[in-house]
C-alpha positions as a Markdown table, in Angstrom:
| # | Residue | x | y | z |
|---|---|---|---|---|
| 1 | Unk | -108.7 | -10.8 | 101.3 |
| 2 | Unk | -110.0 | -13.5 | 98.8 |
| 3 | Unk | -107.7 | -13.5 | 95.9 |
| 4 | Unk | -110.2 | -14.1 | 93.5 |
| 5 | Unk | -112.0 | -11.3 | 94.6 |
| 6 | Unk | -109.2 | -8.8 | 94.5 |
| 7 | Unk | -108.4 | -10.3 | 90.6 |
| 8 | Unk | -112.0 | -9.4 | 89.9 |
| 9 | Unk | -111.5 | -5.9 | 91.2 |
| 10 | Unk | -108.6 | -5.3 | 89.3 |
| 11 | Unk | -110.1 | -6.5 | 86.2 |
| 12 | Unk | -113.3 | -4.3 | 86.7 |
| 13 | Unk | -111.0 | -1.2 | 87.5 |
| 14 | Unk | -108.8 | -1.9 | 84.2 |
| 15 | Unk | -111.8 | -2.3 | 82.1 |
| 16 | Unk | -113.3 | 1.0 | 83.6 |
| 17 | Unk | -110.0 | 2.7 | 82.9 |
| 18 | Unk | -109.7 | 1.0 | 79.2 |
| 19 | Unk | -113.3 | 2.4 | 79.0 |
| 20 | Unk | -112.5 | 5.8 | 79.8 |
| 21 | Unk | -109.2 | 5.5 | 77.6 |
| 22 | Unk | -111.1 | 4.6 | 74.4 |
| 23 | Unk | -113.7 | 7.5 | 74.9 |
| 24 | Unk | -110.5 | 9.8 | 75.5 |
| 25 | Unk | -109.1 | 8.6 | 72.5 |
| 26 | Unk | -112.2 | 8.6 | 70.2 |
| 27 | Unk | -112.8 | 12.3 | 71.7 |
| 28 | Unk | -109.3 | 13.7 | 70.6 |
| 29 | Unk | -109.9 | 11.9 | 67.2 |
| 30 | Unk | -113.0 | 13.7 | 66.5 |
| 31 | Unk | -111.7 | 17.0 | 67.5 |
| 32 | Unk | -108.6 | 16.5 | 65.4 |
| 33 | Unk | -110.8 | 15.4 | 62.3 |
| 34 | Unk | -112.6 | 18.8 | 63.1 |
| 35 | Unk | -109.8 | 20.8 | 63.2 |
| 36 | Unk | -108.2 | 19.5 | 60.3 |
| 37 | Unk | -111.5 | 19.9 | 58.4 |
| 38 | Unk | -111.7 | 23.7 | 59.1 |
| 39 | Unk | -107.9 | 24.3 | 58.2 |
| 40 | Unk | -108.3 | 22.7 | 54.9 |
| 41 | Unk | -111.6 | 24.9 | 54.1 |
| 42 | Unk | -109.3 | 28.0 | 55.5 |
| 43 | Unk | -108.1 | 30.4 | 52.9 |
| 44 | Unk | -104.4 | 30.3 | 54.4 |
| 45 | Unk | -104.3 | 26.4 | 53.6 |
| 46 | Unk | -105.7 | 27.2 | 49.9 |
| 47 | Unk | -103.3 | 30.0 | 49.4 |
| 48 | Unk | -100.5 | 28.2 | 51.1 |
| 49 | Unk | -100.7 | 24.7 | 50.2 |
| 50 | Unk | -98.2 | 22.8 | 48.2 |
| 51 | Unk | -99.5 | 20.7 | 45.2 |
| 52 | Unk | -96.5 | 18.4 | 43.7 |
| 53 | Unk | -97.1 | 16.7 | 40.8 |
| 54 | Unk | -95.4 | 15.5 | 37.4 |
| 55 | Unk | -95.4 | 17.0 | 34.3 |
| 56 | Unk | -98.2 | 15.0 | 32.3 |
| 57 | Unk | -98.7 | 14.3 | 28.6 |
| 58 | Unk | -101.1 | 16.9 | 28.3 |
| 59 | Unk | -98.9 | 19.7 | 29.9 |
| 60 | Unk | -95.9 | 18.7 | 27.5 |
| 61 | Unk | -98.2 | 18.8 | 24.6 |
| 62 | Unk | -99.6 | 22.3 | 25.4 |
| 63 | Unk | -96.3 | 23.6 | 25.7 |
| 64 | Unk | -95.2 | 22.4 | 22.5 |
| 65 | Unk | -98.1 | 24.3 | 20.9 |
| 66 | Unk | -97.3 | 27.3 | 23.0 |
| 67 | Unk | -94.7 | 28.0 | 19.7 |
| 68 | Unk | -97.1 | 27.5 | 17.1 |
| 69 | Unk | -99.3 | 25.2 | 15.6 |
| 70 | Unk | -98.4 | 21.6 | 14.7 |
| 71 | Unk | -99.4 | 18.2 | 14.0 |
| 72 | Unk | -99.4 | 15.0 | 16.0 |
| 73 | Unk | -96.3 | 14.1 | 14.1 |
| 74 | Unk | -94.4 | 17.3 | 14.8 |
| 75 | Unk | -95.5 | 17.5 | 18.3 |
| 76 | Unk | -94.0 | 14.2 | 18.8 |
| 77 | Unk | -90.5 | 14.8 | 17.3 |
| 78 | Unk | -90.5 | 18.1 | 19.2 |
| 79 | Unk | -90.7 | 15.9 | 22.4 |
| 80 | Unk | -88.0 | 13.4 | 21.0 |
| 81 | Unk | -85.9 | 16.3 | 20.5 |
| 82 | Unk | -83.5 | 18.7 | 22.9 |
| 83 | Unk | -84.2 | 19.8 | 25.3 |
| 84 | Unk | -87.5 | 18.6 | 26.1 |
| 85 | Unk | -86.4 | 15.0 | 25.5 |
| 86 | Unk | -83.5 | 15.8 | 28.4 |
| 87 | Unk | -85.9 | 17.1 | 30.7 |
| 88 | Unk | -89.0 | 15.1 | 30.3 |
| 89 | Unk | -89.7 | 11.2 | 29.4 |
| 90 | Unk | -93.3 | 10.7 | 27.8 |
| 91 | Unk | -94.8 | 7.6 | 26.8 |
| 92 | Unk | -95.5 | 8.5 | 22.8 |
| 93 | Unk | -98.6 | 6.2 | 22.6 |
| 94 | Unk | -100.2 | 8.6 | 25.3 |
| 95 | Unk | -99.3 | 11.8 | 22.7 |
| 96 | Unk | -102.7 | 11.2 | 20.5 |
| 97 | Unk | -105.0 | 10.3 | 23.5 |
| 98 | Unk | -104.0 | 13.6 | 25.3 |
| 99 | Unk | -104.4 | 15.5 | 22.2 |
| 100 | Unk | -108.1 | 13.9 | 21.7 |
| 101 | Unk | -108.8 | 14.8 | 25.5 |
| 102 | Unk | -107.4 | 18.5 | 25.2 |
| 103 | Unk | -109.7 | 19.0 | 22.2 |
| 104 | Unk | -112.6 | 17.7 | 23.9 |
| 105 | Unk | -111.8 | 20.6 | 26.8 |
| 106 | Unk | -111.5 | 22.9 | 24.2 |
| 107 | Unk | -108.1 | 23.8 | 25.1 |
| 108 | Unk | -106.8 | 22.8 | 21.4 |
| 109 | Unk | -108.4 | 23.2 | 18.2 |
| 110 | Unk | -107.8 | 20.7 | 15.2 |
| 111 | Unk | -108.2 | 21.4 | 11.6 |
| 112 | Unk | -107.4 | 18.9 | 8.7 |
| 113 | Unk | -105.1 | 19.9 | 6.3 |
| 114 | Unk | -104.7 | 18.6 | 2.7 |
| 115 | Unk | -101.8 | 16.8 | 1.5 |
| 116 | Unk | -101.1 | 16.0 | -2.1 |
| 117 | Unk | -100.9 | 12.2 | -2.6 |
| 118 | Unk | -101.2 | 11.5 | 1.0 |
| 119 | Unk | -104.1 | 11.6 | 3.8 |
| 120 | Unk | -105.2 | 14.1 | 5.3 |
| 121 | Unk | -103.3 | 15.4 | 8.4 |
| 122 | Unk | -104.4 | 17.1 | 11.8 |
| 123 | Unk | -103.0 | 20.2 | 12.6 |
| 124 | Unk | -103.4 | 21.5 | 16.3 |
| 125 | Unk | -103.5 | 25.0 | 17.5 |
| 126 | Unk | -103.7 | 26.2 | 21.3 |
| 127 | Unk | -106.7 | 28.3 | 22.4 |
| 128 | Unk | -106.9 | 30.9 | 25.0 |
| 129 | Unk | -108.2 | 28.1 | 27.4 |
| 130 | Unk | -105.5 | 26.0 | 26.5 |
| 131 | Unk | -102.7 | 28.8 | 27.2 |
| 132 | Unk | -104.4 | 29.7 | 30.5 |
| 133 | Unk | -104.3 | 25.6 | 31.6 |
| 134 | Unk | -100.5 | 25.8 | 30.5 |
| 135 | Unk | -99.9 | 28.8 | 32.6 |
| 136 | Unk | -101.6 | 27.1 | 35.6 |
| 137 | Unk | -99.7 | 24.2 | 35.0 |
| 138 | Unk | -96.4 | 25.8 | 35.0 |
| 139 | Unk | -97.7 | 28.0 | 38.4 |
| 140 | Unk | -97.8 | 24.5 | 40.4 |
| 141 | Unk | -94.9 | 23.1 | 42.7 |
| 142 | Unk | -92.4 | 21.3 | 40.4 |
| 143 | Unk | -91.9 | 17.7 | 41.2 |
| 144 | Unk | -88.4 | 16.5 | 42.7 |
| 145 | Unk | -86.0 | 15.9 | 39.8 |
| 146 | Unk | -85.7 | 12.2 | 39.1 |
| 147 | Unk | -82.1 | 11.1 | 38.3 |
| 148 | Unk | -81.3 | 7.8 | 37.1 |
| 149 | Unk | -78.0 | 6.5 | 35.8 |
| 150 | Unk | -76.7 | 2.8 | 34.9 |
| 151 | Unk | -73.0 | 4.1 | 34.7 |
| 152 | Unk | -73.0 | 5.7 | 38.3 |
| 153 | Unk | -74.8 | 2.3 | 39.5 |
| 154 | Unk | -71.9 | 0.4 | 37.6 |
| 155 | Unk | -69.2 | 2.6 | 39.2 |
| 156 | Unk | -71.2 | 2.2 | 42.8 |
| 157 | Unk | -69.8 | -1.5 | 42.1 |
| 158 | Unk | -66.9 | -1.1 | 40.3 |
| 159 | Unk | -64.6 | -3.3 | 43.0 |
| 160 | Unk | -66.3 | -6.2 | 41.2 |
| 161 | Unk | -64.8 | -5.3 | 38.1 |
| 162 | Unk | -61.5 | -5.5 | 36.2 |
| 163 | Unk | -59.9 | -2.0 | 36.2 |
| 164 | Unk | -59.5 | -2.4 | 32.5 |
| 165 | Unk | -63.5 | -2.4 | 32.3 |
| 166 | Unk | -63.8 | 0.6 | 34.4 |
| 167 | Unk | -61.4 | 2.6 | 32.6 |
| 168 | Unk | -62.9 | 1.9 | 29.5 |
| 169 | Unk | -66.6 | 2.9 | 30.8 |
| 170 | Unk | -64.9 | 6.1 | 32.1 |
| 171 | Unk | -63.2 | 7.1 | 29.0 |
| 172 | Unk | -66.2 | 6.3 | 27.1 |
| 173 | Unk | -68.2 | 8.7 | 29.3 |
| 174 | Unk | -65.8 | 11.5 | 29.1 |
| 175 | Unk | -66.1 | 11.3 | 25.3 |
| 176 | Unk | -69.6 | 11.3 | 25.6 |
| 177 | Unk | -69.7 | 14.5 | 27.5 |
| 178 | Unk | -66.9 | 16.6 | 25.5 |
| 179 | Unk | -69.2 | 15.7 | 22.6 |
| 180 | Unk | -72.3 | 16.9 | 24.0 |
| 181 | Unk | -70.6 | 19.9 | 25.5 |
| 182 | Unk | -69.4 | 20.9 | 21.6 |
| 183 | Unk | -72.7 | 20.4 | 20.6 |
| 184 | Unk | -74.3 | 22.7 | 22.9 |
| 185 | Unk | -71.5 | 25.3 | 22.6 |
| 186 | Unk | -72.6 | 25.2 | 18.8 |
| 187 | Unk | -76.1 | 25.9 | 19.6 |
| 188 | Unk | -77.9 | 29.3 | 17.8 |
| 189 | Unk | -79.5 | 30.9 | 21.1 |
| 190 | Unk | -80.1 | 34.4 | 19.4 |
| 191 | Unk | -84.0 | 33.6 | 19.2 |
| 192 | Unk | -84.1 | 31.5 | 22.6 |
| 193 | Unk | -86.2 | 32.8 | 25.3 |
| 194 | Unk | -84.6 | 34.0 | 28.7 |
| 195 | Unk | -85.6 | 30.7 | 30.1 |
| 196 | Unk | -84.3 | 28.7 | 27.4 |
| 197 | Unk | -81.1 | 30.2 | 27.5 |
| 198 | Unk | -81.0 | 29.7 | 31.3 |
| 199 | Unk | -82.2 | 25.9 | 31.3 |
| 200 | Unk | -79.3 | 25.7 | 28.4 |
| 201 | Unk | -76.5 | 27.4 | 30.7 |
| 202 | Unk | -77.4 | 24.8 | 33.4 |
| 203 | Unk | -77.5 | 21.7 | 31.1 |
| 204 | Unk | -73.8 | 23.0 | 29.9 |
| 205 | Unk | -72.7 | 23.6 | 33.8 |
| 206 | Unk | -73.9 | 19.9 | 34.8 |
| 207 | Unk | -72.0 | 18.6 | 31.7 |
| 208 | Unk | -69.0 | 20.6 | 32.3 |
| 209 | Unk | -69.2 | 19.5 | 35.9 |
| 210 | Unk | -69.1 | 16.0 | 35.4 |
| 211 | Unk | -66.6 | 15.8 | 32.8 |
| 212 | Unk | -64.1 | 17.8 | 35.3 |
| 213 | Unk | -64.8 | 15.4 | 38.0 |
| 214 | Unk | -64.1 | 12.1 | 35.7 |
| 215 | Unk | -61.2 | 14.0 | 34.4 |
| 216 | Unk | -59.8 | 14.6 | 37.6 |
| 217 | Unk | -60.8 | 11.6 | 39.5 |
| 218 | Unk | -60.5 | 8.8 | 37.1 |
| 219 | Unk | -56.6 | 7.9 | 37.9 |
| 220 | Unk | -57.5 | 7.8 | 41.9 |
| 221 | Unk | -60.2 | 5.2 | 41.3 |
| 222 | Unk | -58.4 | 3.0 | 39.2 |
| 223 | Unk | -55.2 | 3.0 | 41.4 |
| 224 | Unk | -57.7 | 2.2 | 44.1 |
| 225 | Unk | -58.9 | -0.7 | 42.1 |
| 226 | Unk | -55.5 | -1.9 | 41.1 |
| 227 | Unk | -54.4 | -2.2 | 44.5 |
| 228 | Unk | -53.5 | -5.3 | 46.0 |
| 229 | Unk | -56.2 | -5.2 | 48.5 |
| 230 | Unk | -58.9 | -4.8 | 45.8 |
| 231 | Unk | -58.1 | -8.4 | 44.5 |
| 232 | Unk | -58.8 | -9.8 | 47.8 |
| 233 | Unk | -62.5 | -8.0 | 47.9 |
| 234 | Unk | -63.4 | -9.1 | 44.3 |
| 235 | Unk | -63.5 | -12.9 | 45.5 |
| 236 | Unk | -65.5 | -12.0 | 48.3 |
| 237 | Unk | -69.2 | -13.2 | 47.6 |
| 238 | Unk | -72.0 | -13.2 | 49.9 |
| 239 | Unk | -72.7 | -17.0 | 51.1 |
| 240 | Unk | -76.0 | -18.6 | 50.6 |
| 241 | Unk | -78.4 | -17.1 | 53.6 |
| 242 | Unk | -76.2 | -14.4 | 54.8 |
| 243 | Unk | -77.5 | -11.3 | 55.2 |
| 244 | Unk | -76.2 | -8.3 | 53.0 |
| 245 | Unk | -73.9 | -5.9 | 54.5 |
| 246 | Unk | -75.7 | -2.5 | 55.7 |
| 247 | Unk | -75.1 | 0.4 | 53.3 |
| 248 | Unk | -72.7 | 3.3 | 54.2 |
| 249 | Unk | -74.8 | 5.9 | 52.7 |
| 250 | Unk | -77.9 | 4.4 | 54.8 |
| 251 | Unk | -75.8 | 4.5 | 58.3 |
| 252 | Unk | -74.7 | 8.4 | 57.4 |
| 253 | Unk | -78.0 | 9.7 | 56.5 |
| 254 | Unk | -77.5 | 10.2 | 52.8 |
| 255 | Unk | -80.3 | 8.2 | 51.8 |
| 256 | Unk | -83.7 | 8.3 | 52.9 |
| 257 | Unk | -86.0 | 5.3 | 54.2 |
């Protein structure tokens, strides 16, 4: 049989199969899209979908106003204070735009309060609609906690540092935790809400756990850094063009992609 004829038949066959394959994929795609659209419209999806969204400035302002009316400055001071400042980060330049938006949405009302020898100040109060919006926001699935620590990041590379510096860093952090725990233990919780007392206790447990760990592991880390083998690793630096060493955490699956 002529080789060119055979090649032509093979090309035609492949083209035909490829067209069938393309039609099959297109058909499956349309079916999948249809199934997904039906599922999203179903009551099951609406009742069970998980909405994960970080707290925004509007929600934080509503939370502060749930304690009582306040001026913009007083709201700012509340957001700067414990416990909110330990749990949430807010751009203070976004507070007044958020309050203006909440006023437009009738979630808060604003009144002018006269001050002696000072400009009038705006005082905000939560409306029933604002309380409803706050509760709806609190009922949503909370976003995952975000944890950042320059201290722990630095200690991750303690093998590049002098043991005396590492000792000072750990001792300073121990002093910080001791002071913070003492402050927390001196707090008056008689008027705190049940949730407020719970969060206070959680924070105390976290600080106490960190303090205990630093006290127990300080000597072991410093001993390891003072080992002669450590002096060799200190001098090791990646040469230009070398690929960095793979992280052991990545290989063990302790870190995500």
